[in-house]
N, C-alpha and C positions, 0 to 999 in steps of 0.2 A: 051078640056084640062082636065086633072085629071082622066079621065076614057078612056078605049079603045074605038075606033071608033065603034066597034061591040057591045058595051055594050047596054043592053036593057034600055028603058025609066024607070026612077025611081029616087028616092032621093039618092044622094051621098054626101060625105063630100065636102064642098065647096072649090075648089082649089084656088079661088081668095082670100079667107080669109076675105071677106067683112062681112060675117055673124058671124065671130068669130071662135074660135078654134073648137067649137063643133057644128057649124052651118052646114046646108045642103042646097043644091041647086038642083033644078029639071033639070034632063038631059032628053031631049025629044027623045033620040035615035040618034040624029045627032049633037046637039049642046046644050050648056047651055042656060037656060031661065032666066027670071027675078024673077021667083018664088023661094022663100027661106023660111026656117023654122029652128027652133031650133032642134037639133038632139034629137030623143027620147032616153030615158035612156036605156042603154043596160047593164045588169049584166055582171060581169067578165066571160069571156069565151063564151058570147052569142052575139058577134058582128055579124051583118049581113055580109055575104060574098059578096065581090065586084068582078066584072069581070075586071081585069086589067092585063097587062103584068108586071110580077114581075122581069123579067130579065133585069136589067139596065146595061149599059156599065161600071158603077162604081164597081159593085160587081165582074165583070170579071177582072177588073184591080186590085182589091183588092186580088183576087186569084193569078193573075200573079205575083204580087210583093212578095207573100209568097214563090215563087220558087227561088227568087233571092239569098237568103242566101245559098241555096244548090249549086247554080251555081258558087258562089264565091269560093267554095272549090278548083276549078280547077285553081284559081289564086294564090294559095299558093304553093310555090316551096318546096315541101317536100324533094326532092333530095338535094336542096341547104342547107336545115337545117341539114340533115344527114351528108353532106360533112363538114359543119362547125363544127359539134360535133366531128366527127372522126378525123378531122385535126386541132383540137384546138391548139392554140398557134401561128400559122402562121398568117401573115398579111392578106393573102387571106381568111383564115377561119374567121377572125374577120370581114372582109368586107362582107363575105357571110352571117354571122349571123345578121349583122345590116340590110342588105337588106331583109332577111327573116322576121325580126321583123317589118320592115316598111310594108311589104306585109301583115303581119298578122293584123297590125293596120288598114290598108286600108280596108281589108276584114271586120273587126269588124265595122268600120264606115259605110260601105255599108249595113251591116245588120241592123244597127240603122236607116239608111235612109229608108230602105225597111219597117221597122216597122212603121215609121212615115208616109210614103206614104200609108200604109195599113189603118191607122187610118183616114187619110184624105179621102181616097176613101170610107171608111165605112160611114163617115158623108155625103158625096155626095150621096151615095146610099140611105141612110135613108131619106135624103131631097127629092130625086127624087121619092121614094115610096110615101111619103106624098103628093107630087105634083100630083101624078097619082090617088090619092084618097084612098090609103090604110089607114084605121083607126088605128092610133097609132102603126106604125111598130116597130119592136124590136129596142131599142135605140142604137145609134151608140157608145155611151160612153162605152159600154161593150167591144169595140175593144181595150180599153186601157189595157186589160188583156194581150195583146201581150207584153207589157213592163215587165210583171212579168213572162215571159216564156211560157204563154199559147197560143201564136201564135194567129191565127184567129179563133181558135176552138169555143170560146164562142160566138162570133158574128155570125159566119156562122151557127152554130147549132140553136141558139136562133132565128135567122132570119127565117130559114126554118120552125121551129115549129110555130112561130107566123103567118107567111104567110099561112101556111096550115089551120089555124083556121079562118083567116080573108079574104082570097081570094079564088076564084074558082080554079084558076090554081095552087096555092101553090107556093113553092119556092125550090123544091128539086134539080133541075139540078145543080145550083151553088154549093150546098152542096156536091153532089156526085163528081163533078169535083174537088172540093177542097180536098176531101178525097183521090181521086186518085193522085193528085199532091203531097199531104203530104206523102202518102205511097211510091211513087217513090222517093221523096226527102230523106226519111229515108233510103231507100235501097241504094241510092247513097252515103249517109253519112257513113253508115256502111261499104260499099265496100271500100271507101277511107280510113277509119280507119284501116281496115284489111290490106290494101296494105301498109299503113304507118308503122304499127307495124311489118309486115313481113319484109319490107325493113330495118327497124331499127335493128331487130335481125340479118338479113343477113349481114348488114354492120358491126355490132359489132363482129359477128363470124369471118368474113374475116379479120378484123383488128387485132384480137388476135390469128389468126391461123399461 
């Protein structure tokens, strides 16, 4: 527990927590032993690198939920909104506008749910990294920047940088995948906005011609 099965024998952060937050336990190459010690002092930036798998299921789930707000754009009936605007005054138009507002509210709520899930998955990822023996991984509390419009950027970037310094394998794959998902998401968002603006002008032009 705490280190990869292929990790060489050596002192690693104690995954059992018996020796305390800064304690270490001897890994003989196949299992944990009864030998323990206090962790030696390590200056900032001088943590000994550990050989562990840094790709947890939780970080991939955190990345997956960042794509949810982009996908919800397809749940918004832009055509219904335009129809309601252009046909304002009729009962059908009023009903269409109410339906569009409810859709927008539902999409907004899904976005908040996605942000909350991302924070929870970040915490689970941080906890799993600690369990695997990563010394003081990037703290999950930074994921709260998502509530300020920062998305998962702060946690994903900080996580990769810290894991690069403190593990042999590093933590770049999740960061690159998140960047790819974000770029594609922004492309989808701009494409949807361009379509919506074009459809709006087209509808206004036809209504006054």
